[in-house]
N, C-alpha and C positions, 0 to 999 in steps of 0.2 A: 431656452430657445427652441422653437418648434422645428422638429426635424422632418416629420411627416404629417401632412394634412390631407385627409380624404373627405371629399364633399359629394354627396348625392351619387355615389358610385352605384351603377346598375350593370349587372351581368346577366345575360340570358343564354339559355340553351336553345338554339334554333335548328330545327330538324324537319323532316317530312315523314308523314305516316305512310302506310301501305298504299293509300289512295293518292299519294303525292300532294297531300294537303300540308301546308306549313303548320308546325306545332311549335309553340314558344313556352318555355318554362322560365318564369321570372325568378331566377335563382338568387339574385341580389337585388334589393330594392332600396334605393336612396340611403345607402350606408354612409354615415358621416362620423368621423372621429379624428383626433390628432394625438400625437405623442411627441414629447420633448426630450432633449438630451438629458441623460441621467435618470430617466423615468421608465418604469415597467408598467405597461398596460396589459391587463388581462382581457382576452376575448373569449367569452364563455357562451354556452348554449348547448342544447341537446344535439345528438348526431343529426346531421342534415340541416342544421341551422344556417350554414354558410360560412363557418369560421375559416376553414382551409381554403375555400374558394375565394374568400376575401384576400388572403395572402397571395394566392396565385394571380388574382386580378391585378393586385398592386405591382407584382414583380414581372408581369408580362409572361406568365408561364401557362396561360390557358391553351387548350387544344380544342379544335372543332369537335362538337358543335357549339362550344362555349364561346361567348364573345362579349366584350365590354361594349355597351350600347349608349352609355352616358355617364356624366359626372366628371370629376377631376381628382387627380392624385398628384400632389405636389411634394416632392422630396428635395429638401435643402434648396428650395427656391426654383427647382426645375420641374416641368410638367412631364411625368412619366408616360402619360397616355399619348402625348404628342411627340415623344422621343422616337428617333429612328431606331429600328431593331438592332443595328450594330452598336449604337450608343448605349442602348438599354442592356445589351448583352455584356458590354464592358463594365457596366455599373454593377450587375449581379456578380456576387462573389468578391466584389471589391468594396464599394461603399455600402452596399446592401448585402447582407449575408443571411442564410437560413440554416437552422438546425432542425432536422426532421426526426420523426419518431422512431425509426428503425435503422440503427447504424449498420446492422447486418446486410441490409439491402442497399445501403448508400456507399459503403466502402468497397472498393474493387478487391475481390478475394485473391486476385492473381498479382497484386502489386503491394509491396511493402508500404507500411503506413508513412514512413519518412518520404518516400518517393511521391506519394499522393499529396502530402503537404507541400513539398517542393514544387510540384506541378501547378498547384493552385496559386502559389506566390509568383512564379515565373509567368503565369498566364496574364497577370495584371501589372507586373513590375519588371523593368529591365534590370535584372540583377543576375550575377553569376551564380552558378550552382552552389559553390561553397557558402555564399552569403544567404542563399535561400535555405540551405540546410541549417545554418546557424539560426535563422529566423524560426524554422520549424522546432528546433530544440528549445528556443525561448518560449514559444507558445505552448509546447508540451509541458514545460515547467509551470507556465502561468495557469494552466488548467488542472494542476495538481497531479500530473502523471509522475510517479516516482522514478528516479534514475533515468531520465530521458535518453541519455547517451546509449544505454543498453537496450532501450525499447524502440528506438527510432527505426531500427531495421526489422522489427517484428512483422509477422504476417497478421492480417486481420483476425484469422481464426485462433490466433494465440492470445487474444485479448478477451477479458470478461465483458459482459454487456455494459457495465458501468464504465469500464476503461475505454471501450469502443465509442461510447457516447462522448467521453472527454476528448477523444481524437477528433470527432466531428465538430465539437465546439472549438478546438484548437484550429481546425481547418477554417471555420467561419471567421476566426479572429486574425488569420494570417495577414490580411491586408488592411487592418485597422478600420473596420466598417463603422459608419455612423448609425446604421440601423441594423438591429439583429432581430430576426423573426424566428421564434422557437415554436414549432408546430408539434404539440403533444410530445415534448422532449424526453419524458420519463416513462412513456408507455412500455410495459414489459419488464421494467426494472423493479426490484424489490423495494420495500418502503425505505429502508436505510439508505440505499443507493440513490433513490429518488430525492431524498432530502439533501444528500451531498451534492447532487447535480444542480438542484434548484438553488442551494446556497451559493454554489460556484457561479451560476449565471447572474444572480443578484449582485454578488461582489464584483464580477467583471464589468457589469453595467456601470457601477459606481466608479470603479478604477479607471475605465477607459472613457467615461462620460458618453456612453452610447444611449440611443433610444432603443427600447426593446418592446416587442409584442410577444406575449406568451399565449398561445392558443391552447385551450384546455376545456374539458367538460367537468373538471374537478374544482369545485368552489373552495375547497380547503387550500389548494395551491394558490388561488387568487388571494385568499384572506391573508396568507403568510408571506407572499413574495411580491405582490403587486401594489402600486400606489393608487392606480385607478382601474376601473373595470367597465367594459362595454358588454351588455347583455344582448345576444342575438336570438331572434326567433323568425323562422320562415323567411330568411334572407334579408332581414332588416334589423336595425338596432333599436330596441324598445326602451332601453334605459342605459344611461352612462353617468359616471360620477366617481368621486373618491371612494375607495373600498369601504372605509368606515361608514360613510353615509348610505351606501347601497345595502350593506349588511344590517345596519341599525334601523334604517328606514326604507326598505324596499317599497317602491311606489307604483310599480307596474304589476298587475296580477300575475303575469308570467314570472317575473323576478321572484315574487313571493312564493310561488309554487316551486320554482327551481331551488330556492334556499330550503324550503320545507321538505324537499325530496332528497336531501343529503343523507348519507349513511348515518351520520351522527344523530340526526333527528329521527331517522327510521328506527334506530336502536332504542330510543326512549318513547316510541309510539306517537311522535308528532309529525310524521311525514304525511304529505298529501300527494295525490296523484297529479300528474301534469295535465290531465284532462283529455287523453286520447292521443292518437297518432298525429304527426305534423300534417298541415294542410297540403293538398296537392298543388305543387308549384305550377302545373299546367292549367290549373283552374282555381286560382286563389280567390277567396271570398272578397267581395267588395268592402270598402271601408276598412275597418280594423281587421287585419288578418288573423288576429287572435280571438276574435269574438265567438267563433264556434266552439272554442275550448274554454271560454271565460265564464265563470259563475256570476260575474258582475255585469254581464252584457245587457244593454238596453237598446232601444230603437236607434238612439243617436249613434251607436257603434256601427251602423250601416254607412256612416260617413267617415272619411279619412281622419284619424286622430291628430290633434295638434301636437307640435313639439314644444313642450312646456319646460321652462327653466324654474325648478323648484327652489334652488339655492345656487350659490356660486359653483359652477362646473357640474351641477347635478341636473340632468335633463331626463325627461320621460315623455314617451309618445303614448298618451292615453287621454280620453275624454274626461276621465275622473282623476287626473293626476293629483296626488297628494290628498285626495278626499274621496276614497272609494265608497260607493253606496253599500247598502246591505246586499248580500248575495241574492241573485234574482230568484232562486228557489225559495228563499226565506221570505222575500217580499211577496211572492205569489201566495205562499201559505198564509201569511198574515191577512192578505186581502180576502182569501177564501173564508178564513175564520170570522172576519168582520161581517 
């Protein structure tokens, strides 16, 4: 069952320059994807691609000058973009929960962790304090915190980074959400703890039949913990599909470069550069936004690329989807030689 459906989502940063002229940065452009109950979708791309902004746009967490200017976001049959602010606020932390990347800045250092968990539950449920505290103990146990009864009254500074992240996950689960968004949930944790946290998230999604979005720049995380992946570039999704299909047959040039730039390929000398800095969102190139960084670009790339379905649930936005030509430099060299 589809829990979240995003269609043609567009978010712009609208401001004025020193001469009072309006400036618009097209930060998200026609973003479309869906995620179902029990599924983990990986949202990947380089820094600045629009991953976290997508999550903020979905949850109504944007601050000026950012503004959603178009599209639709349907959660469990309800339109989030048309929802009254108070109704959306009640939804966040309840049916929709987020886990952010830095628990040290997300937990109140002056409040014991049990009290923070209790407050989250009572903010959305009419329950007595003892029942809320019992729920907190239950969720602490669910996320693998040993001996919850002795740790529930700990201060945040008394927890390790991994344990603090487990508390944030417990907080996200306090009200049995249908959608969990994890934004770089293992940044700053060592490799062993990263694996533990990601294993935990995957197990919890299956146990509670949630839909989950994992935002990351780490393709290794996607390969091991996600069922599907959406690849973002310059505020748009250029390719989406099952993890196996994307990794075995990356069909957009950017996806290919992203996979080729992983540390594993770098170690064996197979990495390629991504092709330069991201495009200026205030002055995006016409047609395909990737064309200035694409070694396959041709004249046709000056036109907007089609959204092509290569196989079931595998889509790519490219004029040469599934049939990339020779790199432009190689084709030019052949022509000169002839």
